[in-house]
C-alpha positions in Angstrom: -48.6 -57.9 -36.3 -46.4 -56.7 -33.6 -44.9 -52.8 -34.6 -41.2 -53.5 -35.0 -42.4 -56.7 -37.7 -44.3 -54.0 -39.6 -43.2 -54.8 -43.4 -41.6 -58.1 -42.8 -43.2 -61.3 -44.6 -42.4 -64.2 -41.8 -43.1 -67.8 -42.8 -41.1 -71.1 -43.2 -39.9 -69.1 -46.3 -37.9 -67.0 -44.0 -38.0 -63.9 -42.4 -37.9 -61.0 -45.2 -37.5 -57.1 -45.4 -36.0 -54.8 -47.2 -32.7 -54.0 -45.2 -32.8 -50.7 -43.3 -36.6 -50.3 -43.7 -38.3 -53.4 -42.5 -35.5 -55.4 -41.6 -33.3 -53.7 -39.1 -30.9 -54.7 -36.2 -33.5 -54.9 -33.6 -35.7 -57.0 -35.9 -32.6 -59.2 -36.7 -31.8 -59.7 -32.9 -35.4 -60.7 -32.1 -35.5 -63.0 -34.5 -32.3 -64.7 -33.7 -32.8 -64.9 -30.0 -36.3 -66.2 -30.9 -34.5 -69.1 -32.6 -31.7 -69.6 -29.9 -34.8 -70.0 -27.7 -36.4 -72.3 -30.0 -32.8 -74.5 -30.2 -33.0 -74.2 -26.3 -36.1 -75.9 -26.0 -35.8 -78.7 -28.9 -33.8 -80.9 -26.6 -29.9 -80.2 -27.9 -27.3 -81.8 -25.8 -24.4 -79.8 -24.5 -24.0 -76.6 -26.0 -25.8 -76.3 -29.5 -24.2 -76.2 -32.8 -25.3 -74.0 -35.3 -24.0 -73.2 -39.0 -24.2 -69.7 -40.6 -24.2 -68.8 -44.4 -25.1 -66.2 -46.7 -26.0 -65.3 -50.2 -23.6 -62.9 -52.0 -25.7 -59.6 -51.7 -23.9 -56.7 -50.1 -26.2 -56.7 -47.2 -25.3 -60.2 -46.1 -21.8 -59.6 -44.3 -23.6 -57.1 -42.1 -26.8 -59.3 -40.8 -24.4 -62.4 -40.8 -21.9 -60.7 -38.6 -24.8 -59.7 -36.2 -26.7 -63.1 -36.1 -23.5 -64.6 -35.5 -22.9 -62.3 -32.4 -26.1 -62.9 -30.9 -25.6 -66.9 -30.9 -22.3 -66.7 -29.7 -24.0 -64.3 -26.8 -26.5 -67.2 -26.1 -24.1 -70.0 -25.6 -24.3 -71.2 -29.1 -21.2 -72.3 -31.1 -21.3 -71.1 -34.6 -19.3 -72.5 -37.8 -19.1 -69.8 -40.3 -19.4 -71.1 -43.9 -19.0 -67.8 -45.4 -21.0 -67.5 -48.6 -22.5 -70.8 -49.7 -25.3 -72.1 -51.5 -28.6 -72.7 -49.5 -28.9 -76.4 -50.3 -25.3 -76.2 -49.7 -25.7 -75.3 -46.0 -28.5 -77.9 -45.4 -26.6 -80.5 -46.5 -23.8 -79.5 -44.0 -25.7 -79.5 -41.6 -27.6 -82.8 -41.8 -23.9 -84.5 -42.5 -22.1 -82.8 -39.3 -25.0 -83.4 -37.3 -25.5 -80.3 -36.1 -28.7 -78.8 -33.9 -29.3 -76.0 -37.0 -28.4 -73.2 -39.0 -28.9 -69.7 -40.2 -28.9 -68.4 -43.6 -29.0 -64.9 -44.8 -30.6 -64.6 -48.0 -33.6 -63.2 -49.6 -33.6 -66.0 -52.3 -35.2 -64.7 -55.6 -36.2 -61.3 -53.9 -34.7 -57.7 -55.7 -31.6 -56.7 -54.0 -32.7 -54.7 -51.4 -34.1 -57.3 -49.7 -32.5 -60.0 -47.3 -33.6 -62.7 -44.8 -32.8 -65.1 -42.4 -33.9 -68.4 -42.9 -33.8 -70.5 -40.0 -32.9 -74.5 -40.2 -33.2 -77.3 -37.6 -31.3 -80.5 -37.1 -31.3 -82.7 -39.7 -30.7 -80.1 -42.5 -34.4 -78.9 -43.1 -35.8 -75.6 -42.9 -38.4 -75.3 -39.7 -41.6 -76.8 -40.6 -45.0 -74.6 -40.0 -45.3 -75.8 -36.0 -41.5 -75.2 -35.5 -42.0 -71.9 -37.2 -44.9 -70.8 -34.9 -42.7 -71.6 -31.7 -40.1 -69.3 -32.9 -43.3 -66.7 -34.0 -44.0 -66.9 -30.5 -40.6 -66.5 -28.9 -40.2 -62.9 -31.0 -42.7 -61.5 -28.6 -40.9 -62.9 -25.5 -37.8 -60.2 -24.7 -36.6 -62.5 -22.0 -32.8 -62.2 -22.5 -30.7 -65.6 -23.2 -27.4 -63.9 -22.9 -24.8 -66.3 -21.1 -21.4 -65.2 -18.7 -18.1 -65.2 -20.4 -17.0 -68.6 -19.6 -20.2 -70.1 -21.1 -20.1 -67.8 -24.6 -20.1 -69.9 -27.9 -17.5 -70.1 -30.1 -17.1 -69.3 -33.8 -14.8 -71.0 -36.4 -14.7 -71.0 -39.8 -14.8 -74.0 -42.8 -14.4 -73.7 -46.2 -15.2 -77.1 -46.7 -18.7 -77.1 -47.2 -19.1 -77.2 -51.4 -16.2 -79.9 -51.5 -19.1 -82.2 -48.9 -22.0 -81.3 -51.2 -20.0 -82.5 -54.4 -18.4 -85.5 -52.6 -21.9 -86.6 -51.6 -23.4 -86.7 -55.1 -20.1 -88.7 -56.2 -20.7 -91.1 -53.4 -24.3 -91.6 -53.7 -25.2 -91.6 -57.4 -24.0 -93.0 -60.3 -22.0 -90.3 -62.5 -19.4 -92.1 -65.1 -22.5 -92.3 -67.5 -22.1 -88.3 -67.2 -18.8 -88.1 -66.9 -18.2 -89.9 -70.8 -20.9 -87.5 -72.5 -18.4 -84.4 -71.8 -20.9 -81.9 -72.0 -20.5 -78.1 -73.1 -22.3 -76.2 -69.9 -22.9 -72.7 -69.7 -23.9 -71.3 -66.4 -25.4 -68.0 -65.1 -25.3 -67.7 -61.3 -26.6 -64.1 -61.0 -23.6 -63.4 -59.4 -25.0 -65.3 -56.5 -23.8 -68.0 -54.1 -24.1 -70.7 -56.8 -20.7 -69.2 -58.1 -18.6 -70.5 -55.4 -19.5 -74.2 -56.5 -21.0 -74.6 -59.9 -17.3 -75.2 -61.5 -16.6 -77.9 -58.8 -19.8 -79.6 -59.1 -19.9 -79.7 -63.2 -16.0 -80.3 -63.7 -16.7 -83.3 -61.5 -19.5 -84.4 -63.8 -17.1 -84.4 -66.5 -18.3 -81.0 -67.8 -16.7 -78.2 -69.2 -18.1 -75.3 -68.6 -18.7 -71.2 -69.9 -20.2 -68.7 -67.0 -21.8 -65.4 -67.5 -22.8 -63.4 -64.6 -20.1 -65.2 -62.5 -18.5 -62.7 -60.4 -19.8 -62.1 -56.7 -19.6 -58.2 -56.4 -22.4 -57.9 -54.1 -24.8 -56.6 -56.9 -26.6 -58.5 -59.5 -25.8 -58.1 -63.0 -29.4 -59.4 -63.7 -32.7 -59.6 -62.2 -32.3 -62.2 -59.4 -35.3 -64.4 -60.2 -33.9 -66.9 -63.1 -37.0 -66.4 -65.2 -36.3 -66.7 -69.1 -37.1 -63.3 -69.9 -33.8 -62.3 -67.7 -31.5 -65.2 -69.6 -30.3 -63.2 -72.5 -26.6 -63.5 -71.9 -26.9 -67.2 -70.9 -29.0 -67.7 -74.1 -26.0 -65.9 -76.2 -23.5 -67.8 -74.6 -24.8 -71.2 -75.0 -25.1 -70.5 -78.9 -21.8 -69.2 -79.1 -19.9 -71.6 -77.6 -22.3 -74.4 -78.9 -22.7 -75.6 -75.5 -25.6 -78.6 -74.8 -27.4 -76.9 -72.2 -27.3 -73.5 -70.4 -28.2 -73.8 -66.4 -29.4 -70.6 -64.5 -30.0 -70.2 -60.5 -31.3 -67.8 -58.5 -29.0 -65.6 -55.9 -28.9 -68.7 -53.2 -28.6 -71.6 -55.8 -32.0 -73.4 -55.0 -33.5 -72.9 -58.0 -32.4 -73.7 -61.6 -33.9 -72.8 -64.9 -32.9 -74.4 -68.6 -31.9 -73.1 -72.4 -31.6 -75.9 -74.5 -28.8 -76.2 -77.1 -30.5 -73.5 -79.3 -30.5 -70.7 -76.8 -34.2 -71.2 -75.9 -34.8 -70.5 -72.6 -37.5 -73.0 -71.0 -40.1 -72.1 -68.9 -39.1 -72.4 -64.8 -42.0 -75.1 -64.8 -39.9 -77.4 -67.3 -37.0 -77.8 -65.1 -39.0 -80.2 -62.5 -41.0 -81.8 -64.8 -37.7 -83.0 -66.8 -36.2 -83.4 -63.7 -39.1 -85.9 -62.8 -38.8 -87.7 -66.1 -35.4 -88.3 -65.0 -36.0 -89.7 -62.0 -37.9 -92.4 -63.4 -35.3 -93.7 -65.9 -33.3 -96.7 -65.1 -29.8 -96.8 -62.9 -31.5 -95.3 -59.7 -29.5 -96.2 -56.6 -30.8 -99.0 -54.5 -30.8 -96.5 -51.6 -34.0 -95.5 -52.8 -35.6 -98.4 -53.8 -37.4 -98.2 -50.8 -39.7 -94.8 -51.4 -43.3 -95.3 -53.2 -42.6 -93.9 -56.6 -44.7 -91.0 -56.3 -44.0 -87.4 -56.2 -45.0 -84.4 -54.7 -45.1 -80.6 -55.8 -47.1 -77.9 -54.6 -50.0 -76.5 -55.7 -48.5 -73.6 -58.0 -46.7 -76.2 -60.2 -47.8 -77.1 -63.6 -49.5 -80.1 -64.5 -46.5 -81.4 -66.5 -45.1 -82.9 -63.4 -49.0 -84.9 -62.8 -48.3 -85.9 -66.3 -45.0 -87.3 -65.8 -45.8 -89.5 -62.9 -49.2 -90.4 -64.2 -47.2 -91.6 -67.4 -44.8 -93.8 -65.1 -47.9 -95.5 -63.0 -47.4 -93.4 -60.0 -49.5 -90.6 -58.4 -48.4 -86.8 -57.9 -49.6 -85.3 -55.1 -50.1 -81.7 -54.4 -48.9 -79.6 -51.0 -48.7 -76.1 -49.7 -46.0 -74.0 -51.4 -43.0 -73.8 -49.4 -40.1 -76.1 -49.4 -40.6 -77.1 -46.0 -44.5 -77.9 -46.8 -43.6 -79.9 -49.7 -41.1 -81.9 -47.5 -43.8 -82.6 -45.1 -46.1 -84.0 -47.6 -43.2 -86.0 -49.3 -42.4 -87.8 -45.9 -46.5 -88.4 -45.4 -46.3 -90.1 -49.1 -43.1 -91.9 -49.0 -42.2 -89.7 -51.9 -38.5 -90.2 -53.1 -38.7 -87.0 -55.4 -40.6 -83.5 -55.6 -40.2 -79.8 -55.7 -42.0 -76.6 -56.7 -42.5 -75.3 -60.1 -40.3 -72.1 -59.7 -37.3 -74.5 -60.8 -36.9 -75.9 -57.4 -35.7 -79.7 -57.4 -36.0 -81.7 -54.4 -34.1 -85.0 -54.6 -34.2 -86.3 -50.9 -31.5 -89.5 -51.6 -29.0 -86.2 -52.1 -30.7 -83.6 -50.1 -34.1 -83.1 -48.7 -34.6 -79.7 -49.7 -34.3 -77.9 -53.3 -31.4 -78.3 -54.7 -30.0 -76.4 -58.1 -27.1 -79.1 -58.1 -29.6 -82.0 -57.8 -31.9 -80.3 -60.8 -28.3 -80.0 -62.9 -27.5 -84.0 -62.3 -31.1 -84.9 -63.7 -31.2 -82.9 -66.6 -27.5 -84.3 -67.6 -28.8 -87.9 -66.4 -32.0 -87.4 -68.6 -29.7 -86.1 -71.7 -27.1 -89.1 -71.4 -30.0 -91.8 -71.3 -32.1 -90.2 -74.0 -28.7 -89.3 -76.0 -30.8 -86.5 -77.9 -30.4 -82.9 -77.6 -32.4 -80.9 -74.8 -34.9 -79.4 -77.5 -35.2 -82.9 -78.9 -36.7 -84.0 -75.7 -38.6 -81.3 -75.0 -40.5 -82.0 -78.4 -40.8 -85.8 -76.6 -42.4 -84.6 -73.4 -45.1 -83.0 -75.5 -45.3 -85.8 -78.2 -45.2 -89.0 -75.4 -46.0 -87.6 -72.0 -47.9 -84.1 -71.9 -49.4 -81.6 -73.9 -48.5 -78.2 -74.3 -49.9 -76.2 -71.5 -50.4 -72.3 -71.3 -49.4 -71.1 -68.1 -50.0 -67.2 -66.7 -48.3 -66.1 -63.7 -49.0 -62.6 -62.4 -48.7 -60.8 -58.8 -50.5 -57.8 -57.5 -50.8 -55.6 -54.3 -54.4 -56.4 -52.8 -55.8 -55.1 -49.9 -59.3 -56.5 -50.1 -61.1 -59.6 -48.7 -59.8 -62.5 -50.4 -62.9 -65.2 -49.7 -64.8 -62.3 -50.9 -62.7 -62.7 -54.2 -63.1 -66.6 -54.0 -66.8 -66.2 -53.9 -67.1 -64.0 -56.6 -64.8 -66.7 -58.9 -67.3 -69.5 -57.5 -70.5 -67.3 -58.8 -68.7 -67.0 -62.2 -68.0 -70.2 -63.0 -71.7 -71.4 -61.9 -73.4 -69.1 -64.2 -70.7 -70.2 -67.5 -72.2 -73.8 -66.1 -68.3 -74.7 -65.5 -67.6 -78.0 -63.1 -64.9 -77.5 -60.8 -63.3 -79.2 -57.9 -62.0 -76.7 -55.1 -58.8 -76.8 -53.1 -58.0 -74.9 -50.3 -55.0 -76.3 -48.7 -53.2 -73.0 -49.6 -55.1 -70.1 -50.8 -57.9 -71.1 -53.2 -57.5 -73.5 -56.4 -60.1 -74.3 -58.5 -59.3 -77.4 -61.3 -61.4 -77.8 -64.5 -61.4 -80.4 -67.1 -59.2 -78.0 -69.4 -57.4 -76.0 -67.0 -57.2 -74.7 -63.7 -56.3 -71.1 -61.4 -54.9 -70.5 -58.3 -54.8 -67.4 -56.1 -52.7 -67.1 -52.7 -50.7 -64.6 -50.7 -47.2 -64.8 -51.4 -44.8 -66.2 -48.6 -42.0 -64.1 -49.8 -43.4 -60.6 -51.0 -46.6 -58.3 -49.9 -48.5 -59.7 -52.9 -51.2 -62.0 -54.0 -50.2 -64.1 -56.4 -52.4 -65.2 -59.5 -51.7 -68.2 -61.4 -53.7 -70.2 -64.6 -52.8 -73.1 -66.7 -55.2 -74.6 -69.4 -54.8 -76.3 -72.8 -54.9 -73.5 -74.6 -54.1 -69.9 -74.5 -57.3 -68.5 -74.8 -58.9 -70.8 -71.8 -56.0 -69.5 -69.8 -56.7 -65.7 -70.4 -60.4 -66.0 -69.6 -59.1 -67.8 -66.1 -56.4 -65.1 -65.4 -59.4 -62.5 -66.2 -61.5 -64.1 -63.8 -59.1 -63.9 -61.1 -58.3 -60.0 -61.9 -62.4 -59.4 -61.5 -62.7 -61.3 -58.8 -60.0 -59.5 -56.8 -61.2 -56.2 -58.2 -64.8 -57.0 -56.6 -63.1 -58.3 -53.5 -61.5 -54.8 -52.6 
């Protein structure tokens, strides 16, 4: 790693770091210049046009201003969208046929982090090949600055959220949901979802009640909307007698659910229930060309696989990262996909993780089945999938992962366990009664370990095996 990138996590998930420590103005400058070079080489006709937006963290305006100025200096026209959800900017780039975009967001990372997420034509994040080109450009200090008469121009547009909502209204049947007049509680976590939640849910006929909706530059709860962080939302659901609670991360691409009893569901449940909704009748004719298969990443619960199997379809696995899931969806002609962190990808609306697509799917499911969310979850486990136990941990690790993988193989062989291996992204072992997965995080300096099994004790045993293997790999 080059010295100026020390402490930076750079991948298709963004160029991330701690503001003022690893993510500094020189790093932002090098990243934006590298992206400008990539745009110039990607065949843009005339002066490129790029949208730029951010989430609500206090460092965002500073970084966005610097990034926008650099784009202008490189002769690129900039459209400033201000604070917008990540899926909203991606949709805007696609609908406006722009050459690209930059999002200033560290998504679920703590407040001291920020990042640049790079977008290409079509409203999708750069894939691995694209990002490899940008990474190579970051080592090239050739200036791209233009003379005064060729500088880019900057304009602002505050209609991106309205465009996002209208895309739903024109593409999907909303009337049945509107007739239900759902009472909905929402927790955007003081993030970018706050600028669109009411606009979207009111269009779906919902009355809404909000907690953590103020945009302050800080977060009143942990930015990752895990169930243990959603006490305030759970209380709001019960107090206001809401049918469902929706929690988002700071850039509003993830969604976690709270049922009508105030019970926060696992983030894995969002994708499984949304997949169930996808397979229900009344899908738009526009998606009839899809195979019906779905794609999830290799760290996602078997729940999604069970849902696809229940409807006679296949659930394919992809590397972790939105761009990787989308690439696999294209290969398999899949009409639906996502990631178990609460990221729903419904390309009919938006080829990206979109918490609003997740909200639509959950409300559609509740409308079609005409039962409370808690009962729908019970039906999932009665009719479609067993109750799995899933454990997730992250740990710092400076050892040899290959050595840890070898230790796992040896341990399983000694126990007489039969398994299959998946080396698509890190190391995954599948057993008849569960699976485990070890991989380096794309977004934090950590190794993630996940175990899922048909019972709690097996999940704990698998997790213990991974901890021991990592200890031996140091």
